[in-house]
C-alpha positions in Angstrom: 8.8 -3.4 -0.5 11.0 -0.6 0.8 11.7 0.5 -2.7 11.2 3.7 -4.7 9.5 2.8 -7.9 8.1 5.4 -10.2 5.2 7.5 -8.9 4.0 4.9 -6.4 0.7 4.8 -4.5 0.9 1.8 -3.7 -6.4 -15.7 -3.2 -6.4 -17.3 -0.2 -7.6 -20.8 -1.0 -8.0 -23.3 1.8 -6.1 -20.9 4.1 -2.9 -20.9 1.9 -1.3 -18.1 0.0 -1.5 -19.0 -3.7 1.5 -18.6 -6.0 2.8 -21.9 -7.4 5.2 -21.6 -10.3 3.9 -21.5 -13.8 5.3 -24.1 -16.2 6.3 -21.3 -18.6 8.2 -19.6 -15.8 10.8 -22.4 -15.5 14.1 -22.1 -17.3 14.5 -24.4 -20.4 15.3 -27.9 -19.3 14.3 -27.0 -15.7 12.0 -28.7 -13.3 9.7 -27.6 -10.6 11.3 -26.4 -7.4 11.8 -29.0 -4.7 8.6 -27.9 -2.9 6.2 -25.7 -4.9 3.3 -25.9 -2.5 1.5 -22.7 -1.6 3.0 -20.7 1.3 1.1 -20.5 4.6 1.0 -17.2 6.6 2.6 -17.5 10.1 3.3 -21.2 9.7 4.9 -22.3 13.0 4.5 -18.8 14.3 6.8 -17.3 11.7 5.8 -14.8 9.0 6.3 -15.2 5.3 9.4 -13.5 4.1 9.9 -11.6 0.8 13.2 -10.1 -0.1 12.8 -7.5 -2.8 15.0 -5.6 -5.2 17.2 -8.6 -6.3 19.4 -7.7 -9.2 22.6 -9.7 -9.0 23.2 -13.4 -9.3 25.0 -13.7 -5.9 21.9 -12.4 -4.1 19.6 -14.6 -6.2 21.6 -17.7 -5.4 21.7 -16.9 -1.7 17.9 -16.6 -1.6 17.7 -20.0 -3.1 19.7 -21.4 -0.2 17.8 -19.6 2.5 14.2 -20.1 3.8 12.8 -17.0 2.1 9.4 -17.5 0.7 9.4 -14.8 -2.1 12.0 -12.9 -4.1 11.1 -9.5 -5.6 12.4 -8.2 -8.9 11.8 -4.5 -9.8 10.5 -4.1 -13.4 9.4 -0.5 -12.9 11.5 2.7 -13.2 13.8 2.6 -10.2 17.5 2.5 -9.3 16.9 -1.2 -8.8 15.1 -1.8 -12.1 16.1 -4.7 -14.2 14.8 -6.0 -17.5 12.5 -9.1 -17.8 15.4 -11.0 -19.5 17.7 -10.2 -16.5 14.9 -11.2 -14.1 14.6 -14.5 -15.9 18.3 -15.2 -15.6 18.2 -14.4 -11.9 15.2 -16.5 -11.2 16.8 -19.5 -13.0 20.0 -19.0 -10.8 17.8 -18.8 -7.7 15.9 -22.0 -8.5 19.1 -23.9 -9.4 20.6 -22.9 -6.1 17.5 -24.1 -4.3 17.6 -27.4 -6.1 21.2 -27.9 -5.1 20.4 -27.0 -1.5 17.4 -29.4 -1.4 15.1 -26.5 -0.6 11.9 -25.1 -2.2 12.7 -22.1 -4.3 11.3 -18.7 -3.3 8.5 -17.7 -5.6 9.3 -14.8 -8.0 7.3 -11.6 -7.7 7.7 -8.9 -10.3 7.0 -5.3 -9.1 5.3 -2.9 -11.5 3.9 0.6 -11.3 0.8 1.7 -13.2 1.6 -0.6 -16.2 -1.2 -1.6 -18.7 -2.4 -5.1 -18.4 -0.9 -6.1 -21.8 2.5 -4.9 -20.7 2.2 -6.9 -17.4 1.4 -10.0 -19.3 4.3 -9.6 -21.7 6.8 -8.9 -18.9 5.5 -11.7 -16.7 5.9 -14.2 -19.4 9.3 -13.0 -20.5 10.6 -12.9 -16.9 9.0 -16.2 -15.9 7.3 -14.6 -12.9 5.1 -16.5 -10.4 3.4 -13.3 -9.0 2.6 -9.8 -10.2 2.9 -7.1 -7.5 1.3 -3.7 -8.3 2.9 -0.8 -6.4 1.3 2.2 -8.0 -2.2 3.8 -8.1 -3.9 0.7 -9.5 -7.5 0.4 -8.7 -9.3 -2.9 -7.7 -10.5 -3.1 -11.3 -6.9 -2.7 -12.6 -5.8 -5.6 -10.3 -8.6 -7.8 -11.6 -7.5 -7.0 -15.2 -3.9 -7.7 -14.4 -4.8 -11.2 -13.0 -6.9 -12.0 -16.0 -4.2 -10.8 -18.5 -1.3 -12.5 -16.8 -2.9 -15.6 -15.4 -1.0 -15.1 -12.2 -1.8 -14.1 -8.6 -1.7 -10.3 -8.1 -0.5 -8.5 -5.0 -1.3 -4.9 -4.3 0.8 -2.5 -2.2 -1.1 0.0 0.0 0.5 3.1 1.6 0.0 3.6 5.3 -1.8 6.8 5.9 -3.5 7.1 2.5 -6.9 6.4 3.9 -9.9 8.4 5.0 -12.7 7.6 7.4 -13.1 10.0 10.3 -9.9 11.9 9.5 -10.1 12.1 5.7 -12.2 11.8 2.6 -10.8 8.6 1.2 -11.8 5.0 2.1 -11.1 3.5 5.5 -8.6 0.6 5.9 -11.5 -1.8 6.0 -13.1 -0.4 2.9 -9.8 -0.4 1.0 -8.9 -4.0 2.0 -12.5 -5.2 1.2 -12.5 -3.6 -2.3 -9.1 -5.1 -3.3 -10.1 -8.5 -1.8 -13.3 -8.5 -3.7 -11.3 -7.8 -6.9 -9.4 -11.0 -6.3 -6.0 -9.9 -5.1 -4.0 -12.7 -3.5 -2.1 -10.5 -0.9 -1.8 -7.0 0.3 1.3 -5.1 1.4 1.3 -2.1 3.7 4.3 0.2 3.1 5.4 3.6 4.3 3.6 6.4 2.4 5.7 7.5 -0.5 7.8 4.4 -0.6 11.6 4.2 -0.7 12.0 6.5 2.3 13.9 4.0 4.5 11.5 5.0 7.3 9.0 2.9 9.1 5.3 3.9 9.2 3.4 4.1 12.4 3.0 0.5 13.3 -0.1 1.4 15.3 -1.9 1.6 11.9 -1.4 -2.1 11.3 -4.2 -3.6 13.5 -6.9 -1.9 11.5 -5.6 -3.3 8.3 -4.9 -6.7 9.8 -8.4 -7.1 11.1 -9.8 -6.1 7.7 -7.4 -8.5 5.9 -8.3 -11.4 8.2 -12.0 -10.8 7.6 -11.4 -10.7 3.9 -9.2 -13.8 3.9 -6.2 -12.0 2.4 -2.6 -12.1 3.9 -1.1 -8.7 4.8 2.6 -8.1 4.5 4.4 -5.2 6.3 7.2 -3.2 4.7 9.0 0.1 5.0 12.2 0.8 7.0 12.7 -2.7 8.2 16.1 -4.1 9.0 17.7 -6.8 11.2 17.6 -4.7 14.3 13.9 -3.8 14.3 12.0 -6.6 12.5 11.9 -8.7 15.6 10.0 -6.0 17.5 7.5 -5.7 14.6 6.9 -9.5 14.6 6.6 -9.7 18.4 4.3 -6.8 18.7 2.0 -7.2 15.6 2.5 -10.7 14.1 2.1 -9.7 10.5 1.4 -12.5 8.0 4.4 -11.5 6.0 7.5 -9.2 5.9 8.9 -7.5 2.9 12.4 -5.9 2.9 14.7 -4.3 0.3 16.9 -1.4 1.4 17.2 -2.9 5.0 19.4 -5.7 3.7 21.6 -3.4 1.6 25.0 -1.8 2.2 26.2 0.9 -0.1 23.3 0.3 -2.4 24.0 -3.4 -2.9 22.4 -6.4 -1.4 24.6 -7.6 1.6 24.8 -11.3 2.1 25.5 -10.7 5.8 22.4 -8.5 6.2 20.2 -10.9 4.2 21.3 -13.8 6.4 20.8 -11.7 9.6 17.3 -10.5 8.5 16.2 -14.0 7.5 17.4 -15.4 10.8 15.4 -12.8 12.7 12.2 -13.5 10.7 12.6 -17.3 10.5 14.0 -17.7 14.1 17.1 -19.5 12.9 
């Protein structure tokens, strides 16, 4: 998530990324999306796609019409923050557009920063989220508590460069990934250190995280400074399991339908 949210830090089952919609996450009178099956990383050679920072109905409906796998809604302090009630309305609009288009709806991920587990549970239920994404300094134990409290898959954002090993005192990428995987996170996301900078991180850092994620059986998304002109290079060179974008599909601070379509086309090879 190329998104500035608060004071950020940052289960595979049968080879599939879990995150099927909860019954309570559907709008009243609604039905399950056309295809609610778990998403598979790099299916047909294409990464999973998450478009984050959705906060208007037009963008939500557009995502329902496109082959995006996930939609992100910022529920932490940010210029893109929305309320759980607003998120619920946008998710309903997205799912209705997907039904009308005969597509499976993107799964809805809510982004939080250092929120207590009880607040996560309350917001996830109010918004009707499918996934809880933690983008702060949450520990593996915090992630496990969030999953238990919300009953939903939990994703954890990591910030490239915030590791130790030979060059630092913190955990290595392998240790970091292993610890979060052991806590039961369903996916990890590697973002530019600091978040919301609009800059890419050094992509040469990706292979160490990718190897550790593969060994742990956890998909790894790449984020940070991505846009339609550079995402193809990332995919061709590093083949991440998933891609996460926010500011790279915006113009003048608003989601751009043209950029969303262009980015989706690059990722999904349309």
